[in-house]
C-alpha positions in Angstrom: 114.1 233.2 85.1 117.7 233.9 84.5 120.6 235.3 86.4 123.8 236.8 85.3 127.0 234.8 85.8 129.4 237.5 86.4 132.4 235.1 86.2 131.5 234.4 82.6 129.4 237.4 81.9 126.5 235.5 80.3 122.9 234.7 81.3 122.3 231.4 82.7 118.9 229.7 83.7 118.1 229.8 87.3 116.8 226.1 87.1 117.7 225.3 90.9 115.1 228.0 91.9 112.3 225.6 90.6 111.1 223.1 93.2 108.4 221.2 91.2 108.3 219.7 88.0 105.8 221.7 85.9 107.5 225.2 86.5 110.7 223.6 85.9 109.9 222.1 82.5 108.5 225.5 81.3 112.0 226.8 80.8 113.7 224.9 77.9 117.2 225.5 79.4 116.0 223.3 82.3 115.0 219.6 82.9 113.8 217.6 85.7 116.1 215.0 87.2 113.7 212.6 89.2 113.3 209.2 90.9 112.4 206.7 88.5 109.5 205.3 90.7 108.3 208.6 91.9 108.6 211.6 89.5 107.4 213.9 92.2 110.7 213.5 93.9 113.3 215.3 92.1 115.2 218.6 91.3 115.4 221.1 88.5 118.7 221.3 86.7 120.3 223.0 83.7 120.3 220.9 80.8 118.9 219.9 77.4 117.3 216.9 75.6 120.5 214.9 76.0 120.5 215.2 79.8 121.7 217.5 82.7 124.6 219.9 82.1 127.9 218.5 83.3 128.0 221.0 86.0 124.5 220.2 87.3 124.7 218.4 90.6 120.9 217.7 90.9 120.9 214.2 89.6 123.8 213.2 91.9 122.0 214.5 95.1 121.9 212.3 98.0 118.4 212.7 98.2 117.7 211.2 94.9 120.3 208.5 95.4 118.5 207.4 98.6 115.3 207.0 96.7 116.6 204.8 93.9 117.7 205.4 90.3 117.3 209.0 88.9 115.9 209.7 85.4 116.0 212.9 83.2 112.9 214.4 81.8 113.0 217.4 79.3 110.2 219.4 78.1 107.5 216.8 79.1 106.2 216.1 82.6 107.1 212.4 83.5 104.3 210.0 83.8 103.2 209.6 87.5 101.5 206.4 88.6 98.9 207.9 91.1 97.8 204.3 92.0 101.3 203.0 93.1 101.9 206.2 94.9 98.6 206.1 96.7 97.8 209.6 95.3 94.3 208.7 94.4 90.8 208.9 96.1 89.2 205.5 95.2 86.6 204.5 97.6 86.2 201.1 99.3 85.1 198.2 96.9 86.9 199.9 94.0 90.3 199.7 92.7 92.7 202.2 91.2 93.8 201.9 87.6 96.6 204.1 86.2 96.0 205.9 82.9 98.4 207.9 80.7 97.3 211.1 82.2 95.8 210.4 85.5 93.9 207.4 87.0 90.3 206.0 87.1 88.6 204.0 89.9 86.7 200.8 88.9 84.1 199.3 91.2 84.4 195.7 92.0 82.0 193.2 90.4 78.5 193.5 92.1 79.0 197.2 92.9 78.3 200.4 91.0 78.9 204.0 91.5 76.4 205.7 93.9 75.2 208.2 91.2 75.3 208.1 87.4 74.7 211.7 87.3 77.5 212.9 89.6 80.3 214.8 88.2 82.7 213.0 90.6 84.8 210.3 89.5 82.8 207.0 89.5 84.2 204.8 92.4 85.9 207.7 94.2 85.2 208.8 97.6 82.9 211.5 96.3 81.0 208.8 94.3 81.5 205.6 96.1 80.7 202.0 95.0 77.6 200.6 96.5 76.0 197.1 96.0 74.1 196.7 92.9 71.0 195.0 94.5 69.0 195.8 97.7 69.4 192.5 99.3 73.0 192.1 99.0 76.0 190.9 101.1 79.4 192.2 99.7 77.7 192.9 96.5 76.2 189.4 96.1 72.5 188.6 96.0 71.4 186.8 99.1 
């Protein structure tokens, strides 16, 4: 999306109108200035591969400064650690493991996913970890 800058007479990207990372990075005139620890906290700003434009105030916003260091992402959505940010649905007796593109849930020793045929993520709330034996206490044979 572009708007006409009447003072200069040319088209400029309307990056500030984007409020989330994916739509922001579709426009190659925009980049995502975000919190280093949580890429979901950020702002879309005009810029390029080198960084935000000199007149872009998004990276200097008080909201980002309050959250910690800011980082610039251009054309690629930054990695999000769903485990660290507690954005996962891993069930009890499983642990969250961050991957390059998402996360996975791993059942604790002595526990297995409830179903081997479920399409739900093993170890998630939809396919929770259960003890591996009929006579178990906390996953250990008694």
